[in-house]
VMD Tcl script that builds the backbone (N, CA, C; Angstrom):
set m [mol new atoms 366]
animate dup $m
set s [atomselect $m all]
$s set {name element resname resid chain x y z} {
  {N N GLN 1 A -15.106 -11.579 -113.609}
  {CA C GLN 1 A -16.076 -12.142 -112.495}
  {C C GLN 1 A -15.114 -12.985 -111.315}
  {N N VAL 2 A -15.686 -12.646 -109.963}
  {CA C VAL 2 A -14.445 -13.514 -109.090}
  {C C VAL 2 A -15.544 -14.271 -108.380}
  {N N GLN 3 A -14.976 -15.915 -108.122}
  {CA C GLN 3 A -15.569 -16.310 -107.265}
  {C C GLN 3 A -15.120 -16.513 -106.150}
  {N N LEU 4 A -15.692 -16.590 -104.995}
  {CA C LEU 4 A -15.427 -16.585 -103.836}
  {C C LEU 4 A -15.671 -17.713 -102.798}
  {N N VAL 5 A -14.558 -18.104 -102.249}
  {CA C VAL 5 A -14.972 -19.198 -100.803}
  {C C VAL 5 A -14.602 -18.916 -99.656}
  {N N GLU 6 A -15.643 -18.851 -98.830}
  {CA C GLU 6 A -15.218 -18.060 -97.256}
  {C C GLU 6 A -14.952 -19.453 -96.379}
  {N N SER 7 A -14.223 -19.378 -95.444}
  {CA C SER 7 A -13.904 -20.236 -94.416}
  {C C SER 7 A -13.210 -19.797 -93.171}
  {N N GLY 8 A -13.035 -20.425 -92.075}
  {CA C GLY 8 A -12.792 -20.017 -90.722}
  {C C GLY 8 A -13.459 -19.715 -89.616}
  {N N GLY 9 A -14.952 -19.854 -89.931}
  {CA C GLY 9 A -15.715 -19.545 -89.148}
  {C C GLY 9 A -15.872 -21.119 -87.920}
  {N N GLY 10 A -16.814 -20.754 -86.635}
  {CA C GLY 10 A -16.972 -21.993 -85.956}
  {C C GLY 10 A -17.778 -21.038 -84.819}
  {N N LEU 11 A -17.547 -21.881 -83.341}
  {CA C LEU 11 A -18.213 -21.787 -82.349}
  {C C LEU 11 A -17.031 -21.210 -81.343}
  {N N VAL 12 A -17.449 -19.950 -80.746}
  {CA C VAL 12 A -16.381 -19.627 -79.696}
  {C C VAL 12 A -16.934 -18.924 -78.806}
  {N N GLN 13 A -16.476 -19.022 -77.403}
  {CA C GLN 13 A -17.159 -17.981 -76.481}
  {C C GLN 13 A -16.990 -16.247 -76.336}
  {N N ALA 14 A -17.649 -16.149 -76.283}
  {CA C ALA 14 A -17.679 -14.153 -76.038}
  {C C ALA 14 A -16.263 -14.106 -75.348}
  {N N GLY 15 A -15.299 -12.740 -76.039}
  {CA C GLY 15 A -14.236 -12.595 -75.901}
  {C C GLY 15 A -13.041 -13.200 -76.454}
  {N N GLY 16 A -13.712 -14.483 -77.260}
  {CA C GLY 16 A -12.507 -15.049 -78.242}
  {C C GLY 16 A -12.358 -14.459 -79.455}
  {N N SER 17 A -11.692 -15.157 -80.035}
  {CA C SER 17 A -11.062 -14.806 -81.784}
  {C C SER 17 A -11.248 -15.514 -82.404}
  {N N LEU 18 A -11.375 -15.099 -83.749}
  {CA C LEU 18 A -11.621 -16.208 -85.087}
  {C C LEU 18 A -10.730 -15.025 -86.153}
  {N N ARG 19 A -10.421 -15.941 -86.995}
  {CA C ARG 19 A -9.812 -15.617 -88.323}
  {C C ARG 19 A -10.540 -15.953 -89.584}
  {N N LEU 20 A -11.168 -15.153 -90.297}
  {CA C LEU 20 A -11.888 -15.832 -91.474}
  {C C LEU 20 A -11.091 -15.226 -92.603}
  {N N SER 21 A -11.305 -16.265 -93.818}
  {CA C SER 21 A -10.469 -16.494 -94.957}
  {C C SER 21 A -11.208 -16.314 -95.813}
  {N N CYS 22 A -11.068 -15.568 -97.171}
  {CA C CYS 22 A -11.889 -15.520 -98.242}
  {C C CYS 22 A -10.895 -15.821 -99.527}
  {N N ALA 23 A -11.125 -16.950 -100.100}
  {CA C ALA 23 A -10.173 -17.399 -101.353}
  {C C ALA 23 A -11.096 -16.749 -102.524}
  {N N ALA 24 A -10.174 -16.148 -103.524}
  {CA C ALA 24 A -11.028 -15.820 -104.546}
  {C C ALA 24 A -10.095 -16.464 -105.763}
  {N N SER 25 A -10.973 -16.785 -106.993}
  {CA C SER 25 A -10.769 -17.243 -108.139}
  {C C SER 25 A -10.135 -15.892 -109.103}
  {N N GLY 26 A -9.434 -15.996 -109.937}
  {CA C GLY 26 A -9.542 -14.947 -111.196}
  {C C GLY 26 A -8.165 -14.092 -110.847}
  {N N ARG 27 A -7.475 -14.032 -112.107}
  {CA C ARG 27 A -6.219 -13.173 -112.164}
  {C C ARG 27 A -6.641 -11.370 -111.798}
  {N N THR 28 A -7.911 -11.342 -111.500}
  {CA C THR 28 A -7.632 -9.688 -111.729}
  {C C THR 28 A -8.351 -9.412 -110.202}
  {N N PHE 29 A -8.213 -10.484 -109.202}
  {CA C PHE 29 A -8.354 -10.302 -107.501}
  {C C PHE 29 A -8.068 -8.910 -107.140}
  {N N SER 30 A -6.722 -8.853 -107.301}
  {CA C SER 30 A -5.845 -7.358 -106.982}
  {C C SER 30 A -6.230 -6.306 -107.439}
  {N N SER 31 A -7.426 -6.509 -108.388}
  {CA C SER 31 A -7.942 -4.912 -108.946}
  {C C SER 31 A -9.476 -4.444 -108.007}
  {N N TYR 32 A -9.645 -5.556 -107.253}
  {CA C TYR 32 A -11.117 -5.033 -106.683}
  {C C TYR 32 A -10.663 -4.848 -104.972}
  {N N ALA 33 A -11.731 -3.584 -105.183}
  {CA C ALA 33 A -11.674 -3.779 -103.441}
  {C C ALA 33 A -12.638 -4.547 -102.885}
  {N N MET 34 A -12.336 -5.204 -101.568}
  {CA C MET 34 A -13.153 -6.098 -101.098}
  {C C MET 34 A -13.834 -5.732 -99.647}
  {N N GLY 35 A -14.799 -6.647 -99.496}
  {CA C GLY 35 A -15.601 -6.050 -98.149}
  {C C GLY 35 A -16.057 -7.567 -97.745}
  {N N TRP 36 A -16.287 -7.434 -96.563}
  {CA C TRP 36 A -16.768 -8.628 -95.882}
  {C C TRP 36 A -18.152 -7.870 -95.078}
  {N N PHE 37 A -19.454 -9.019 -95.116}
  {CA C PHE 37 A -20.726 -8.985 -94.455}
  {C C PHE 37 A -21.219 -9.772 -94.017}
  {N N ARG 38 A -21.974 -9.870 -93.151}
  {CA C ARG 38 A -22.662 -10.708 -92.307}
  {C C ARG 38 A -24.416 -10.822 -92.334}
  {N N GLN 39 A -24.913 -11.706 -91.928}
  {CA C GLN 39 A -26.182 -12.078 -91.840}
  {C C GLN 39 A -26.544 -12.870 -90.817}
  {N N ALA 40 A -27.149 -12.329 -89.576}
  {CA C ALA 40 A -27.816 -12.833 -88.537}
  {C C ALA 40 A -29.055 -13.515 -88.911}
  {N N PRO 41 A -29.780 -14.680 -88.131}
  {CA C PRO 41 A -30.843 -15.002 -88.263}
  {C C PRO 41 A -32.147 -14.271 -88.204}
  {N N GLY 42 A -32.855 -13.954 -88.873}
  {CA C GLY 42 A -34.188 -13.343 -89.156}
  {C C GLY 42 A -33.924 -11.779 -89.414}
  {N N LYS 43 A -32.624 -11.327 -89.664}
  {CA C LYS 43 A -32.065 -10.001 -90.253}
  {C C LYS 43 A -31.296 -10.037 -91.409}
  {N N GLU 44 A -31.266 -8.569 -92.294}
  {CA C GLU 44 A -30.821 -8.418 -93.400}
  {C C GLU 44 A -29.689 -8.497 -93.555}
  {N N ARG 45 A -28.473 -8.782 -94.561}
  {CA C ARG 45 A -27.187 -8.918 -94.824}
  {C C ARG 45 A -26.686 -7.561 -94.098}
  {N N GLU 46 A -25.807 -7.336 -93.733}
  {CA C GLU 46 A -25.151 -6.056 -93.205}
  {C C GLU 46 A -23.452 -5.973 -93.663}
  {N N PHE 47 A -23.201 -4.590 -93.963}
  {CA C PHE 47 A -21.430 -4.668 -94.344}
  {C C PHE 47 A -20.849 -4.786 -92.751}
  {N N VAL 48 A -19.772 -5.131 -92.953}
  {CA C VAL 48 A -19.170 -5.128 -91.579}
  {C C VAL 48 A -17.509 -4.374 -91.979}
  {N N ALA 49 A -16.762 -4.681 -93.251}
  {CA C ALA 49 A -15.691 -4.113 -93.259}
  {C C ALA 49 A -15.284 -4.033 -94.910}
  {N N GLY 50 A -14.675 -3.244 -95.220}
  {CA C GLY 50 A -13.789 -2.920 -96.780}
  {C C GLY 50 A -12.622 -2.689 -96.699}
  {N N ILE 51 A -11.604 -3.028 -97.621}
  {CA C ILE 51 A -10.694 -2.908 -97.692}
  {C C ILE 51 A -10.031 -2.657 -99.032}
  {N N SER 52 A -9.418 -1.104 -99.986}
  {CA C SER 52 A -9.057 -1.099 -100.884}
  {C C SER 52 A -8.508 -2.141 -101.400}
  {N N SER 53 A -8.091 -2.167 -102.869}
  {CA C SER 53 A -7.526 -2.928 -103.975}
  {C C SER 53 A -6.316 -3.432 -103.448}
  {N N GLY 54 A -5.466 -2.348 -102.904}
  {CA C GLY 54 A -3.956 -2.496 -102.699}
  {C C GLY 54 A -3.805 -2.478 -101.216}
  {N N GLY 55 A -4.837 -2.861 -100.464}
  {CA C GLY 55 A -4.918 -2.847 -98.892}
  {C C GLY 55 A -4.335 -1.752 -98.253}
  {N N GLY 56 A -4.149 -0.645 -98.520}
  {CA C GLY 56 A -3.856 0.477 -97.796}
  {C C GLY 56 A -5.007 1.421 -97.300}
  {N N SER 57 A -6.102 1.219 -97.160}
  {CA C SER 57 A -7.494 1.893 -97.277}
  {C C SER 57 A -8.491 0.511 -96.639}
  {N N THR 58 A -8.803 1.379 -95.257}
  {CA C THR 58 A -9.952 0.136 -94.503}
  {C C THR 58 A -10.789 0.802 -94.437}
  {N N TYR 59 A -12.580 0.278 -93.980}
  {CA C TYR 59 A -13.088 0.636 -93.594}
  {C C TYR 59 A -14.276 -0.022 -92.807}
  {N N TYR 60 A -14.487 0.343 -91.667}
  {CA C TYR 60 A -15.294 -0.615 -90.694}
  {C C TYR 60 A -16.744 -0.063 -90.073}
  {N N THR 61 A -17.782 -0.918 -90.057}
  {CA C THR 61 A -19.242 -0.447 -89.560}
  {C C THR 61 A -18.693 0.077 -88.237}
  {N N ASP 62 A -19.550 0.816 -87.333}
  {CA C ASP 62 A -19.346 1.326 -86.089}
  {C C ASP 62 A -19.075 0.031 -85.361}
  {N N SER 63 A -19.860 -0.745 -85.108}
  {CA C SER 63 A -19.937 -2.047 -84.276}
  {C C SER 63 A -19.285 -3.127 -84.086}
  {N N VAL 64 A -17.835 -2.939 -85.170}
  {CA C VAL 64 A -16.821 -3.853 -85.022}
  {C C VAL 64 A -15.430 -3.013 -84.969}
  {N N LYS 65 A -15.374 -1.527 -85.177}
  {CA C LYS 65 A -14.222 -1.089 -85.046}
  {C C LYS 65 A -13.548 -1.185 -83.556}
  {N N GLY 66 A -11.926 -1.247 -84.079}
  {CA C GLY 66 A -11.177 -1.815 -82.711}
  {C C GLY 66 A -11.324 -3.225 -82.230}
  {N N ARG 67 A -12.307 -3.972 -83.060}
  {CA C ARG 67 A -12.158 -5.486 -82.345}
  {C C ARG 67 A -11.939 -6.113 -83.951}
  {N N PHE 68 A -12.292 -5.838 -84.883}
  {CA C PHE 68 A -12.088 -6.409 -86.120}
  {C C PHE 68 A -11.141 -6.011 -87.134}
  {N N THR 69 A -10.511 -6.638 -87.951}
  {CA C THR 69 A -9.326 -6.243 -88.765}
  {C C THR 69 A -9.418 -6.766 -90.157}
  {N N ILE 70 A -9.385 -6.028 -91.402}
  {CA C ILE 70 A -9.690 -6.596 -92.756}
  {C C ILE 70 A -8.230 -6.421 -93.160}
  {N N SER 71 A -7.437 -7.612 -94.041}
  {CA C SER 71 A -6.498 -7.314 -94.395}
  {C C SER 71 A -6.430 -8.302 -95.797}
  {N N ARG 72 A -5.738 -8.268 -96.401}
  {CA C ARG 72 A -5.762 -8.972 -97.726}
  {C C ARG 72 A -4.111 -9.205 -98.195}
  {N N ASP 73 A -3.813 -10.391 -99.256}
  {CA C ASP 73 A -2.809 -10.791 -99.498}
  {C C ASP 73 A -3.119 -11.219 -101.165}
  {N N ASN 74 A -2.660 -10.369 -101.840}
  {CA C ASN 74 A -3.148 -10.238 -103.139}
  {C C ASN 74 A -2.136 -11.521 -104.029}
  {N N ALA 75 A -1.046 -11.838 -103.316}
  {CA C ALA 75 A -0.163 -12.695 -103.763}
  {C C ALA 75 A -0.991 -14.432 -103.655}
  {N N LYS 76 A -1.795 -14.330 -102.722}
  {CA C LYS 76 A -2.788 -15.390 -102.255}
  {C C LYS 76 A -4.313 -15.349 -102.724}
  {N N ASN 77 A -4.567 -14.150 -103.182}
  {CA C ASN 77 A -5.803 -13.902 -104.016}
  {C C ASN 77 A -6.791 -14.323 -102.996}
  {N N THR 78 A -6.503 -13.744 -101.548}
  {CA C THR 78 A -7.120 -14.017 -100.240}
  {C C THR 78 A -7.352 -12.683 -99.194}
  {N N VAL 79 A -8.502 -12.642 -98.684}
  {CA C VAL 79 A -8.816 -11.612 -97.950}
  {C C VAL 79 A -9.029 -11.908 -96.527}
  {N N TYR 80 A -8.775 -11.543 -95.358}
  {CA C TYR 80 A -8.976 -12.052 -94.210}
  {C C TYR 80 A -9.833 -10.945 -93.337}
  {N N LEU 81 A -10.297 -11.826 -92.262}
  {CA C LEU 81 A -10.987 -10.666 -91.482}
  {C C LEU 81 A -10.918 -11.305 -89.961}
  {N N GLU 82 A -9.681 -10.630 -89.213}
  {CA C GLU 82 A -9.306 -11.047 -87.780}
  {C C GLU 82 A -10.306 -10.512 -86.901}
  {N N MET 83 A -11.335 -11.132 -86.077}
  {CA C MET 83 A -12.055 -10.932 -85.153}
  {C C MET 83 A -11.765 -11.063 -83.779}
  {N N ASN 84 A -11.757 -10.054 -82.971}
  {CA C ASN 84 A -11.107 -10.231 -81.391}
  {C C ASN 84 A -12.268 -9.774 -80.964}
  {N N SER 85 A -12.295 -10.235 -79.229}
  {CA C SER 85 A -13.032 -9.751 -78.365}
  {C C SER 85 A -14.883 -9.913 -78.840}
  {N N LEU 86 A -15.110 -10.956 -79.478}
  {CA C LEU 86 A -15.927 -11.243 -80.041}
  {C C LEU 86 A -17.707 -11.458 -79.286}
  {N N LYS 87 A -18.722 -11.077 -79.378}
  {CA C LYS 87 A -19.801 -10.860 -78.614}
  {C C LYS 87 A -20.772 -11.592 -79.280}
  {N N PRO 88 A -21.711 -11.996 -78.329}
  {CA C PRO 88 A -22.680 -12.985 -79.125}
  {C C PRO 88 A -23.642 -12.213 -80.453}
  {N N GLU 89 A -23.991 -10.885 -80.540}
  {CA C GLU 89 A -24.366 -10.147 -81.059}
  {C C GLU 89 A -23.463 -10.490 -82.641}
  {N N ASP 90 A -22.239 -10.741 -82.714}
  {CA C ASP 90 A -21.617 -11.042 -83.889}
  {C C ASP 90 A -21.935 -12.435 -84.339}
  {N N THR 91 A -22.782 -13.163 -84.028}
  {CA C THR 91 A -23.204 -14.532 -84.341}
  {C C THR 91 A -24.000 -14.128 -85.799}
  {N N ALA 92 A -23.527 -14.646 -86.813}
  {CA C ALA 92 A -23.935 -14.608 -88.103}
  {C C ALA 92 A -23.340 -15.607 -88.966}
  {N N VAL 93 A -23.893 -15.709 -90.448}
  {CA C VAL 93 A -22.973 -15.973 -91.491}
  {C C VAL 93 A -21.918 -14.806 -92.241}
  {N N TYR 94 A -20.875 -15.186 -92.327}
  {CA C TYR 94 A -19.849 -14.121 -92.627}
  {C C TYR 94 A -19.774 -14.445 -94.531}
  {N N TYR 95 A -19.854 -13.336 -95.187}
  {CA C TYR 95 A -19.439 -13.272 -96.606}
  {C C TYR 95 A -18.477 -12.445 -96.806}
  {N N CYS 96 A -17.601 -12.617 -97.929}
  {CA C CYS 96 A -17.130 -11.497 -98.850}
  {C C CYS 96 A -17.677 -11.588 -99.975}
  {N N ASN 97 A -17.150 -10.454 -100.858}
  {CA C ASN 97 A -17.701 -9.792 -102.182}
  {C C ASN 97 A -16.918 -8.623 -102.429}
  {N N ALA 98 A -16.543 -8.730 -103.760}
  {CA C ALA 98 A -16.215 -7.460 -104.146}
  {C C ALA 98 A -17.000 -6.067 -103.643}
  {N N VAL 99 A -16.495 -4.741 -103.445}
  {CA C VAL 99 A -17.020 -3.907 -103.230}
  {C C VAL 99 A -16.619 -2.660 -104.122}
  {N N PRO 100 A -17.343 -1.627 -104.751}
  {CA C PRO 100 A -17.251 -0.630 -105.766}
  {C C PRO 100 A -15.857 0.367 -105.342}
  {N N TYR 101 A -15.999 0.538 -103.829}
  {CA C TYR 101 A -14.856 1.148 -103.225}
  {C C TYR 101 A -14.802 0.756 -101.831}
  {N N TYR 102 A -13.795 1.057 -101.203}
  {CA C TYR 102 A -13.064 0.196 -100.003}
  {C C TYR 102 A -14.269 0.624 -99.014}
  {N N ASN 103 A -14.881 1.938 -99.072}
  {CA C ASN 103 A -16.059 2.610 -97.797}
  {C C ASN 103 A -17.460 2.389 -98.690}
  {N N SER 104 A -17.740 1.516 -99.486}
  {CA C SER 104 A -18.853 1.113 -99.853}
  {C C SER 104 A -19.381 0.397 -99.142}
  {N N ARG 105 A -20.704 0.384 -98.773}
  {CA C ARG 105 A -21.411 -0.298 -98.043}
  {C C ARG 105 A -22.248 -1.462 -98.468}
  {N N SER 106 A -22.353 -1.209 -99.590}
  {CA C SER 106 A -23.045 -2.483 -100.660}
  {C C SER 106 A -22.158 -3.191 -101.620}
  {N N PRO 107 A -22.705 -4.266 -101.485}
  {CA C PRO 107 A -21.697 -5.315 -102.857}
  {C C PRO 107 A -21.810 -4.753 -104.135}
  {N N LYS 108 A -20.274 -5.181 -104.754}
  {CA C LYS 108 A -20.248 -5.077 -106.249}
  {C C LYS 108 A -21.540 -5.713 -107.179}
  {N N TYR 109 A -21.449 -7.640 -106.493}
  {CA C TYR 109 A -21.925 -8.303 -107.230}
  {C C TYR 109 A -23.041 -8.488 -106.421}
  {N N ASP 110 A -24.274 -9.376 -107.370}
  {CA C ASP 110 A -25.490 -10.010 -106.362}
  {C C ASP 110 A -25.447 -11.065 -106.376}
  {N N TYR 111 A -24.362 -12.002 -106.250}
  {CA C TYR 111 A -23.916 -13.038 -105.673}
  {C C TYR 111 A -23.540 -13.372 -104.911}
  {N N TRP 112 A -23.542 -14.451 -103.896}
  {CA C TRP 112 A -22.553 -14.534 -102.776}
  {C C TRP 112 A -22.309 -16.268 -102.701}
  {N N GLY 113 A -21.123 -16.334 -102.382}
  {CA C GLY 113 A -20.412 -17.591 -101.542}
  {C C GLY 113 A -21.394 -18.456 -100.589}
  {N N GLN 114 A -21.034 -19.570 -100.224}
  {CA C GLN 114 A -21.715 -19.970 -99.373}
  {C C GLN 114 A -21.724 -19.303 -97.855}
  {N N GLY 115 A -20.594 -18.741 -97.624}
  {CA C GLY 115 A -20.588 -17.538 -96.168}
  {C C GLY 115 A -19.984 -18.958 -95.098}
  {N N THR 116 A -19.734 -18.463 -93.992}
  {CA C THR 116 A -19.238 -19.247 -93.030}
  {C C THR 116 A -19.653 -18.988 -91.740}
  {N N GLN 117 A -19.786 -19.937 -91.042}
  {CA C GLN 117 A -20.994 -19.699 -89.840}
  {C C GLN 117 A -20.026 -19.246 -88.745}
  {N N VAL 118 A -20.202 -17.858 -88.022}
  {CA C VAL 118 A -19.563 -17.519 -86.655}
  {C C VAL 118 A -20.961 -17.625 -85.920}
  {N N THR 119 A -20.431 -18.461 -84.693}
  {CA C THR 119 A -21.356 -18.543 -83.295}
  {C C THR 119 A -20.607 -18.245 -82.071}
  {N N VAL 120 A -21.244 -17.001 -81.628}
  {CA C VAL 120 A -20.269 -16.777 -80.289}
  {C C VAL 120 A -21.291 -16.775 -79.079}
  {N N SER 121 A -20.691 -17.850 -78.190}
  {CA C SER 121 A -21.852 -18.195 -77.329}
  {C C SER 121 A -21.253 -16.950 -75.828}
  {N N SER 122 A -22.583 -17.068 -75.380}
  {CA C SER 122 A -22.357 -16.150 -73.548}
  {C C SER 122 A -21.750 -16.901 -72.753}
}
mol reanalyze $m
mol bondsrecalc $m
mol representation Tube
mol addrep $m
């Protein structure tokens, strides 16, 4: 079981950038594919991006392709989400979770961390 702590969110103007981090506990972090998810007010949580255990493969939902980049540093037990050209519709609480495969749109576990709030103003 992996415990996850998200950070790096904030308030940014449209067109701006943020870098989110997800710190994981546990010595098996490097064996998990990881994903970022988000939940906007009044909406269901949705998949954003996934990365393979070694970091060589990535997958994005269409709405963030070309703007967001997922990466990981297994030595630091951390996965990142670099977000550029942010739009108001990116406003949400962002969460990370393990995923069965890097291109799986569903989380591996049904528990979540506290998430980190991203707010994009127009």
